[in-house]
C-alpha positions as CSV (number, residue, x, y, z in Angstrom):
1,M,89.6,39.2,74.2
2,K,86.4,37.4,73.3
3,N,88.0,35.7,70.2
4,H,91.3,34.7,72.0
5,K,92.5,31.9,74.2
6,V,95.6,31.5,76.2
7,M,97.3,28.2,75.4
8,N,100.9,27.3,76.4
9,D,101.5,30.9,77.6
10,Q,100.5,32.3,74.1
11,I,97.4,34.2,73.1
12,L,95.7,32.5,70.2
13,Q,93.0,34.0,68.0
14,T,90.2,31.5,67.8
15,N,88.4,33.0,64.8
16,K,91.4,32.9,62.6
17,R,91.0,32.1,58.9
18,F,93.4,30.8,56.3
19,S,93.6,34.2,54.8
20,H,94.9,35.6,58.1
21,L,98.0,33.5,57.9
22,K,101.4,34.9,56.9
23,G,102.5,34.5,53.3
24,S,105.3,32.1,54.3
25,Q,102.9,30.0,56.3
26,K,100.4,29.8,53.4
27,E,103.3,28.8,51.1
28,W,104.5,26.1,53.4
29,I,101.0,24.7,53.8
30,A,100.6,24.6,50.0
31,T,103.9,22.9,49.5
32,E,103.3,20.4,52.2
33,F,99.8,19.6,50.9
34,D,101.2,18.9,47.4
35,R,104.0,16.7,48.8
36,L,101.6,14.7,51.0
37,Y,99.0,14.3,48.2
38,H,101.7,13.2,45.6
39,E,103.1,10.7,48.1
40,K,99.6,9.2,48.5
41,M,99.1,9.2,44.7
42,I,102.5,7.3,44.3
43,E,101.5,4.9,47.1
44,R,98.2,4.1,45.3
45,R,99.9,4.2,41.9
46,T,97.3,6.5,40.4
47,T,97.2,9.7,38.4
48,R,93.5,10.4,39.4
49,K,91.9,12.1,42.4
50,L,92.2,10.1,45.5
51,P,89.1,8.4,47.1
52,P,87.5,10.2,50.1
53,K,89.2,8.0,52.8
54,Q,92.7,8.5,51.3
55,R,92.0,12.2,50.7
56,D,90.9,12.6,54.4
57,A,94.1,10.8,55.5
58,V,96.2,13.4,53.6
59,I,94.3,16.3,55.1
60,E,94.7,14.8,58.6
61,A,98.5,14.4,58.0
62,L,98.6,18.0,56.8
63,Y,96.8,19.3,59.9
64,E,99.2,17.3,62.2
65,A,102.2,18.9,60.3
66,I,100.6,22.3,60.7
67,Q,100.2,21.7,64.5
68,R,103.8,20.6,64.8
69,R,104.9,23.9,63.3
70,D,102.8,25.7,65.9
71,I,100.5,27.3,63.4
72,W,97.1,27.7,64.8
73,I,94.2,27.4,62.4
74,P,90.9,25.6,62.6
75,Y,90.7,22.1,61.0
76,M,87.7,23.2,58.9
77,D,89.7,26.0,57.2
78,V,92.6,23.6,56.4
79,E,90.1,21.1,55.0
80,K,88.3,23.7,52.9
81,H,91.6,25.0,51.6
82,A,92.8,21.4,50.8
83,Y,89.6,20.6,48.9
84,S,90.1,23.7,46.8
85,K,93.7,22.6,45.9
86,I,93.1,19.0,45.0
87,I,92.7,19.5,41.3
88,K,95.8,21.7,41.2
89,A,97.8,18.9,42.9
90,V,96.5,16.3,40.5
91,N,97.3,18.5,37.5
92,A,100.8,19.2,38.9
93,F,101.6,15.5,39.2
94,P,102.6,14.8,35.6
95,K,104.9,17.9,35.6
96,R,106.7,16.9,38.8
97,Y,106.9,13.2,38.1
98,P,106.6,12.7,34.3
99,E,108.1,9.2,34.2
100,M,105.9,7.9,37.0
101,Y,102.9,9.5,35.4
102,N,103.5,7.7,32.1
103,D,104.0,4.4,34.0
104,F,100.8,4.8,36.0
105,E,98.8,5.7,32.9
106,E,100.0,2.6,31.1
107,E,99.0,0.5,34.1
108,H,95.6,2.2,34.1
109,I,95.1,1.5,30.4
110,Q,96.2,-2.1,30.8
111,R,93.8,-2.7,33.7
112,K,91.0,-1.2,31.7
113,R,91.8,-3.6,28.8
114,E,91.9,-6.6,31.1
115,A,88.6,-5.6,32.7
116,T,86.9,-5.3,29.3
117,T,88.3,-8.7,28.1
118,N,87.2,-10.4,31.3
119,K,83.6,-9.2,30.8
120,E,83.5,-10.8,27.3
């Protein structure tokens, strides 16, 4: 029992990895990460990758949701998995929210134009 702890009358494996989770748990985590990441993208009105502070806030919210579901996994594994899925989440945004994607892109182009005209 060197890699186990007793917490709340349950035995937890302390050296657990993301790959050790059940398929339904992995699927739920992936869906929750996409939802949280897309919510933050909508909040910031962007179609690009989030800045580090915002990205870390999403990962922390994901980890809290995982803990509420009583899934035990180290934070570092959740963080590593989330980093590997960021590009996938960004690329899925236009498919899931096509109208919002077009609006945000137009805003982005307009801001770029304004920035270049202000420089001149």
